[in-house]
N, C-alpha and C positions, 0 to 999 in steps of 0.2 A: 700231776705232772711235776717231775723233779727239776729243780733249777740249781745251777752251779755258779759259784762265784769264781769267775775266771781272772779276776784282777790279781796281779802279782806284785808283791813288794819288790822294788828294785834294790832295797837294802834289807836283806833278811836279818832278823833279830836273833843272833846266835848266842847261846849261853857260853860262858867261858870254857866249859868242858868241851862243848861241841866245836868251838873255835880252835882249841888245841888239837882235837882229833882231826879236824879239817886240815890244819896245818901239817900234821903228821902224814896224812894221806897225800897232800899236795907235794910233799917232798919226793914222792915216787912218781909224780906226774910227768907228762910229756911237756917239755919246756917250750916247744914250738906252738903249743895251743893252751897256754895257761888260763886264758879267759874262758875258754870252752869248759875246761875241767873244773875250774873254780865255780862257774855257773852251775854245772851239773851236780857237784858235791853240795853246794849251798842249797840248791833246789831239793835234793834228796833229803837233806836234814830238815828243811822247811816243810816238806811234804810228809814227814813222820817217820822216816827211817832213822834208826839210831846209829851212831858211829860204828859200833861193833857189828851191826848188821851190814853196813856198807863194806866194812873190812872183809866179812865173810863172803859177800857177793863178789867182791873184786878178787878174792883169793890170791893176793899178792901181785895182781896185775895193775897197771895204770888204768885210769878211767877210759882214756882214749884207746887203750889196747883191748879192754874188755868190750867197749861199745865204740867202734870206730866212728870218727867224725866224717860226715859226708862232704864232698866238695861243695863249697859255697854256703855251707850251713852256718847260720848265725849262732852265737853262743846261746841265745835264748831258745832257738829251735832245737839245738843240740841238747840243751839241758832238759827240755820237755821230753824229747824222745829217749834220751839216756835214762832218765828216771823211770819212765814207763817200762823200759826194758829191765831196769833194776828190780822193779816190783814183780815182773814176770819171773825173773831169775830167783827172787826171794821165795815165791810161792811154789817153785818146782822142787 
């Protein structure tokens, strides 16, 4: 039986390079939902996507534009769903 560690760090440990890339991506973000986009981007990098892979997946779009935020969705729930959708897009 497989088991998964579902605990998440609330403070992702980003390298300097990843933090710079994250900042570059966030400059294109939707300003009305920065916490959602910041959570999704940090989670994507924490889950193993590289900054250049995230850039290719987004293809110039904002995170919330590529993966719309659902009404009432918390930043954590959005991050989980958006990263899942990023991985699907990456594999296609």
